[in-house]
C-alpha positions in Angstrom: 103.8 79.4 69.7 102.8 76.5 72.0 99.3 75.7 73.0 98.7 73.1 75.7 95.9 71.6 77.7 92.3 72.6 77.6 90.9 76.1 77.1 88.8 77.2 80.0 86.0 79.8 79.9 87.4 83.2 80.9 84.5 83.5 83.3 85.6 80.4 85.3 85.6 81.5 88.9 89.2 80.9 89.6 90.9 81.5 86.2 93.8 83.9 86.4 96.2 85.1 83.7 99.9 86.0 83.9 101.9 87.6 81.0 105.7 87.4 81.3 107.3 89.9 79.0 110.8 88.5 79.1 114.0 89.4 77.4 114.1 86.2 75.3 110.4 85.0 75.3 107.0 86.3 75.9 104.7 83.9 77.8 101.0 83.8 78.7 99.9 81.4 81.3 96.3 80.8 82.4 96.0 78.9 85.7 94.1 78.7 88.9 94.8 77.9 92.6 92.3 75.7 94.5 92.7 73.6 97.6 96.3 74.4 97.9 97.2 73.2 94.4 98.1 74.9 91.2 96.5 73.9 87.8 97.6 75.2 84.4 94.7 75.7 82.0 96.6 77.1 79.0 100.0 78.3 77.9 101.2 80.4 75.0 104.9 81.2 74.3 106.7 83.1 71.6 110.4 83.7 71.2 110.5 87.4 70.7 114.1 88.2 71.5 113.2 91.6 72.9 116.6 91.8 74.6 118.4 91.3 71.3 116.6 94.4 70.0 118.4 96.9 72.3 120.8 99.1 70.3 124.0 100.7 71.4 122.0 103.5 73.0 119.9 101.0 75.0 116.8 101.8 72.9 114.5 99.1 71.5 114.7 98.9 67.7 111.7 99.2 65.5 111.9 95.5 64.6 111.9 94.6 68.3 108.9 96.8 68.8 107.0 95.1 66.1 107.9 91.6 67.2 106.7 92.4 70.8 103.5 94.0 69.7 102.6 91.2 67.3 102.9 88.6 70.1 100.9 90.7 72.5 98.2 91.0 69.9 98.0 87.2 69.9 97.8 87.2 73.7 95.1 89.8 73.6 92.9 87.6 71.5 93.3 84.8 74.0 92.4 87.1 76.9 89.2 88.5 75.5 86.5 88.5 78.2 88.9 88.2 81.1 88.1 90.5 84.1 91.1 93.0 84.4 91.4 92.2 88.1 92.3 88.6 87.2 95.1 89.5 84.7 98.6 90.7 85.5 101.3 91.5 83.0 104.9 92.0 84.1 108.1 93.1 82.2 111.6 92.3 83.3 115.2 93.3 82.5 115.0 94.5 79.0 112.3 97.0 79.8 114.2 98.0 83.0 117.0 99.0 80.7 115.3 100.3 77.6 115.5 104.1 77.4 112.4 104.2 75.2 110.4 101.8 77.4 107.6 104.2 78.1 107.0 104.5 74.4 106.9 100.7 74.0 104.7 100.3 77.1 102.1 102.8 75.8 101.8 100.9 72.5 102.0 97.5 74.2 99.2 98.3 76.7 96.9 99.5 73.8 97.5 96.3 72.0 97.2 94.0 75.0 94.3 95.8 76.6 95.7 95.4 80.1 98.3 97.4 82.2 101.9 96.2 82.0 104.1 96.6 85.1 107.9 96.9 84.9 109.1 95.0 88.0 112.4 95.4 89.8 115.0 92.6 89.8 114.3 91.7 93.4 110.6 91.7 92.8 111.2 89.4 89.9 113.2 87.1 92.1 110.5 87.1 94.8 107.9 86.1 92.2 110.1 83.4 90.8 110.5 81.9 94.3 106.8 82.2 94.8 106.2 80.0 91.8 108.9 77.4 92.5 108.0 77.1 96.2 104.3 76.6 95.6 104.6 74.1 92.7 107.5 72.3 94.3 106.9 72.5 98.1 109.7 71.6 100.6 110.9 72.7 104.0 114.5 72.3 102.8 116.8 75.3 102.6 117.1 76.1 98.9 119.1 78.0 96.3 116.8 78.9 93.4 118.5 80.1 90.2 116.7 81.7 87.2 118.7 82.6 84.1 116.8 84.9 81.8 117.7 86.6 78.7 119.3 89.7 80.2 119.3 89.0 84.0 119.9 86.2 86.4 118.1 85.9 89.8 119.4 84.1 92.8 117.0 83.4 95.7 117.7 81.7 99.0 114.7 80.5 101.0 112.9 77.9 103.1 109.4 76.7 102.5 107.4 79.6 101.0 109.6 82.3 102.5 112.5 83.9 100.5 115.3 85.0 102.8 117.7 86.5 100.3 116.9 87.6 96.7 119.2 89.3 94.2 119.1 90.1 90.5 122.2 90.4 88.4 122.3 92.1 84.9 123.7 89.2 83.0 121.7 86.7 81.0 121.8 84.2 78.2 120.8 86.7 75.4 123.1 89.5 76.5 126.1 87.3 77.1 125.6 85.4 73.8 125.3 88.7 71.8 128.5 90.1 73.4 130.8 87.1 73.2 129.2 84.8 70.5 127.3 87.4 68.4 128.8 86.2 65.1 128.0 82.6 65.9 131.6 81.6 66.4 132.4 79.7 69.6 136.0 79.4 70.9 137.7 78.5 74.2 138.8 82.2 74.5 135.2 83.4 74.0 133.9 81.0 76.6 136.6 82.0 79.1 135.9 85.7 78.5 132.1 85.1 79.0 132.7 83.2 82.2 135.0 86.0 83.6 132.3 88.6 82.8 129.6 86.5 84.5 131.8 85.8 87.5 132.5 89.5 87.9 128.7 90.1 88.3 128.2 87.2 90.7 131.3 87.7 92.8 129.7 90.1 95.3 127.0 87.5 96.2 129.4 84.7 97.1 128.9 85.2 100.9 125.1 85.7 100.8 124.5 82.5 98.8 127.4 80.3 100.2 126.9 76.5 100.1 126.6 76.3 103.8 123.3 78.2 103.7 121.4 75.8 101.5 121.0 72.0 101.0 119.6 71.8 97.4 119.9 73.9 94.3 117.1 74.3 91.8 117.1 75.9 88.4 114.0 77.7 87.1 112.9 78.8 83.6 114.1 78.4 80.0 117.9 78.2 80.1 118.1 75.6 82.8 115.3 73.6 81.2 117.0 73.7 77.8 120.4 72.6 79.1 118.8 69.9 81.3 117.0 68.6 78.2 120.3 68.5 76.2 122.1 66.7 79.0 119.4 64.1 79.3 119.0 63.5 75.6 122.8 63.3 75.2 123.0 60.7 78.0 125.4 62.8 80.0 123.1 63.0 83.1 119.5 62.2 84.0 118.7 65.8 83.5 120.4 67.2 86.5 123.0 69.9 85.7 126.6 69.2 86.8 129.9 71.0 86.2 131.2 67.9 84.3 128.1 67.8 82.1 128.4 71.5 81.3 132.1 71.2 80.6 131.4 68.4 78.1 128.7 70.6 76.3 131.1 73.6 76.2 133.8 71.4 74.6 131.3 70.3 72.0 130.5 73.9 71.2 134.2 74.7 70.8 134.7 71.7 68.6 131.8 72.8 66.4 133.3 76.3 66.3 130.1 77.8 65.0 126.5 77.7 66.3 125.1 76.5 63.0 127.3 73.4 63.1 126.5 72.5 66.7 124.7 69.1 66.7 123.5 68.0 70.1 120.4 66.0 70.9 117.5 67.9 72.5 118.6 71.4 71.5 115.7 73.3 70.1 116.2 75.8 67.3 114.8 78.7 69.3 117.5 78.1 71.9 120.4 77.6 69.6 121.6 81.3 69.4 121.6 81.8 73.1 122.9 78.4 74.4 126.6 79.5 74.6 125.8 82.4 76.9 123.5 80.1 79.0 126.2 77.5 79.3 128.8 80.1 80.4 126.6 81.4 83.1 125.6 78.0 84.4 129.2 76.8 84.5 130.2 80.0 86.3 127.4 79.6 88.9 128.2 75.9 89.6 131.9 76.4 90.0 131.7 79.7 92.0 129.0 78.8 94.4 130.0 75.2 95.0 126.9 73.7 93.4 127.5 70.0 92.8 124.1 69.3 91.2 121.3 71.6 90.1 117.9 70.1 89.5 115.3 71.6 87.1 112.5 73.2 89.1 108.8 73.2 88.6 107.5 76.7 88.6 108.8 80.0 87.3 108.0 83.7 87.1 104.7 83.3 85.4 103.3 80.8 88.0 104.6 83.1 90.7 102.7 86.0 89.2 99.5 83.9 89.3 100.1 82.7 92.9 100.7 86.3 94.0 97.6 87.5 92.2 95.6 84.8 93.8 96.8 85.9 97.3 96.1 89.5 96.5 92.5 88.7 95.6 92.1 86.6 98.8 93.5 89.5 100.9 90.6 91.7 99.7 87.9 89.3 100.9 86.6 89.9 104.5 87.9 87.1 106.7 90.1 85.5 104.0 93.4 83.9 105.1 95.4 85.3 102.1 97.7 88.2 102.6 98.8 90.8 100.0 102.6 91.0 100.0 102.3 94.8 99.5 100.5 95.2 102.8 103.3 93.3 104.5 105.8 95.5 102.8 104.1 98.7 103.9 103.9 97.6 107.5 107.6 96.6 107.4 108.5 100.1 106.0 106.5 101.8 108.7 108.5 99.9 111.3 111.9 100.4 109.6 111.4 104.2 109.2 109.7 104.7 112.6 106.5 106.0 111.1 103.8 107.4 113.4 101.3 104.8 112.6 98.5 106.4 114.5 98.9 109.6 112.5 99.2 107.5 109.3 95.9 105.8 110.1 94.1 109.1 110.8 95.2 110.5 107.5 94.3 107.2 105.7 90.8 107.1 107.3 90.1 110.8 106.3 91.6 110.6 102.8 89.6 107.5 101.9 86.4 108.9 103.3 86.8 112.0 101.2 87.8 110.1 98.1 85.0 107.6 98.3 82.4 110.4 98.7 83.8 112.3 95.7 84.6 109.3 93.4 82.6 106.3 94.6 83.2 104.3 91.4 87.0 104.7 91.3 89.3 101.8 90.4 89.8 99.7 93.6 93.5 99.5 92.8 93.8 103.2 92.7 92.0 103.4 96.0 94.5 101.0 97.5 97.4 103.1 96.2 96.0 106.1 97.9 95.8 104.2 101.2 99.4 103.1 100.9 100.4 106.7 100.2 98.7 107.7 103.4 100.4 104.9 105.3 103.8 106.1 104.1 103.4 109.8 103.6 105.7 110.7 106.5 108.4 108.1 105.6 110.9 110.9 104.8 110.8 112.3 108.4 113.5 109.6 109.1 115.7 111.6 106.8 114.8 115.2 107.7 111.8 117.3 108.8 112.6 119.8 106.1 111.0 118.9 102.8 110.1 115.4 104.3 107.5 114.9 101.5 110.3 115.0 98.9 112.4 112.5 100.9 109.4 110.3 101.3 108.7 110.4 97.5 112.3 109.7 96.6 112.5 106.7 98.9 109.2 105.3 97.7 110.2 105.7 94.0 113.6 104.1 94.3 113.6 101.4 97.1 113.0 97.7 96.6 109.5 97.1 97.9 108.3 93.5 97.7 105.0 93.2 95.8 105.1 96.6 94.1 106.0 97.2 90.5 108.3 100.1 89.6 105.5 102.0 88.0 103.2 101.6 91.0 106.0 102.8 93.3 106.4 105.9 91.2 102.6 106.6 91.3 102.6 106.3 95.1 105.7 108.4 95.3 104.0 111.1 93.2 101.0 111.1 95.5 103.3 111.5 98.5 105.3 114.3 96.8 102.0 116.2 96.2 100.8 116.0 99.8 102.0 119.6 100.6 103.4 122.7 98.9 102.8 123.8 95.3 101.3 121.5 92.7 103.6 122.4 89.8 106.0 119.6 90.8 103.3 117.0 89.8 101.7 119.0 87.0 102.1 116.3 84.4 100.5 113.6 86.6 97.6 115.9 87.5 96.4 115.6 83.9 94.9 112.3 85.1 91.6 113.3 86.7 91.6 110.4 89.2 95.1 111.2 90.3 94.1 114.8 90.8 91.2 113.8 93.1 93.5 111.4 95.0 96.0 114.3 95.5 93.2 116.6 96.8 91.9 113.9 99.1 95.4 113.3 100.6 96.1 117.0 101.0 92.8 117.7 102.7 93.3 114.8 105.0 96.8 116.0 106.0 95.3 119.5 106.7 92.4 118.0 108.8 94.9 115.9 110.9 97.6 118.5 111.0 97.4 118.8 114.8 98.1 115.0 114.9 94.6 114.1 116.0 90.9 114.0 114.9 89.2 117.3 115.4 86.3 116.7 117.8 82.8 116.3 116.2 84.2 117.6 112.8 83.0 115.8 109.7 84.1 116.8 106.2 82.1 116.1 103.1 83.7 116.3 99.6 81.5 116.4 96.5 82.5 116.3 92.9 80.6 118.7 90.7 80.9 118.7 86.9 84.0 116.6 87.2 86.3 119.6 87.9 84.9 121.3 90.9 85.5 120.0 94.4 83.1 121.3 97.1 84.2 120.8 100.7 81.6 121.1 103.4 81.3 120.1 107.0 78.7 119.0 109.4 76.3 122.0 110.0 75.7 120.9 113.5 79.0 122.4 114.7 80.9 125.6 114.1 83.1 124.3 111.4 86.9 124.2 111.3 88.9 126.0 113.9 90.6 129.2 112.7 94.0 127.5 112.1 92.5 124.7 110.0 90.3 127.2 108.1 93.4 129.2 107.3 95.1 126.1 105.9 92.0 125.3 103.9 91.8 128.8 102.4 95.5 128.4 101.4 94.6 125.1 99.8 91.9 126.8 97.7 94.5 129.3 96.5 97.0 126.5 95.7 94.5 124.8 93.3 93.7 128.2 91.8 97.3 128.8 91.0 98.2 125.4 89.6 95.7 122.7 89.3 93.1 121.1 87.1 90.4 121.3 89.8 88.8 124.2 91.6 88.2 123.8 95.3 85.3 125.6 97.0 84.6 125.8 100.7 81.0 125.8 101.9 80.6 128.3 104.7 
């Protein structure tokens, strides 16, 4: 564990927390953004080696479980008193791979006390670039490289804007376990590791060609560890070069076993994974024509805090910040030619109904309902038949900047439930808030089924005893037209057949 700098009060107005559940290390960073500058308040790190705990069936072992939970328990003590809206925990490649990740996440969230999001590789890359570009600002075109325990991210960008971002399932832990697992290091093992890494990166040679960037930066632990060794050994000033890496690889081969490797600046917690990291770095430099890579300020954890700061700004009236998820939703509407006027009608109606029935709902859940309304007709670009299923599939599986995989699945489930029977989302309906979100969306779709607002027609939705939904309308008019009333009566029957709620219509 490492503890640095002063410990701020959790109630400090700008204190934010990021938890990075990585394949090699777990990290907790407390920081704040003010006047365009980032300030770290506290930092905790533990080398958990979660990625090394995946067995042959891609399941986390019991030992890996316990190591991870023990570290998260320590983080939870440090986070006591933090407002949940100011904490964000993200998990990366190992939990993207683990077949028993849901079991781990349930236990981990209980121990930590905050939700944990499994993010996609491209979302990880976006957040890495957010951290690097904010802490090390420049208008130069850049290639940013982040070598993690089981994945490597490449990002091409200018200023604060990433232009290309990709994640590759090869990292220092995985490669070290595969080719140097017994601790022995040979020229044949390094050659095989470099070929394996090159096979993963080969498809990206055009997208990240040297002509597209003017400087290369390396983020996170592997680059930092290698940079430190090169500097302490007097091989470079800390910059990473192919010649410097070749010299270190030769030292590894001469030592023949990781326990006999003696190089200045190599920490014990990096010893077991250094050969895989060296193989990846050497492959990247030679394949992508990188003459010199400088260690970067900023990494995933700072990017999470920067992104969280901008999310919170975006929720303030008149604030200049913008939530990346809103940008993504607007882009998807354009890409799939969504009828934005209809989407807005459904959004307005669904949120009005939802707020009346559940006024104290989690604000994040409310936003997810809004995004589901924005994108509920996404699948029309595929087919009019069963478009809700196409919409749900796209939302659950696409790369959507700003969204975690779990959040995309929740929104996809909402969209899937917008019409038809409820059995297809029966498990999710066990969550009462989700059930009321589904009802609000379905009623909004019915109200706007003619692709317009019915004149002088106002719905009112009340929650009675938690499980009874009472739908009424303004008594000053004649109520729904016959076609809408028919659809509403069918909706009553749908919830009677399969649903945790009972829907009643006030006549």
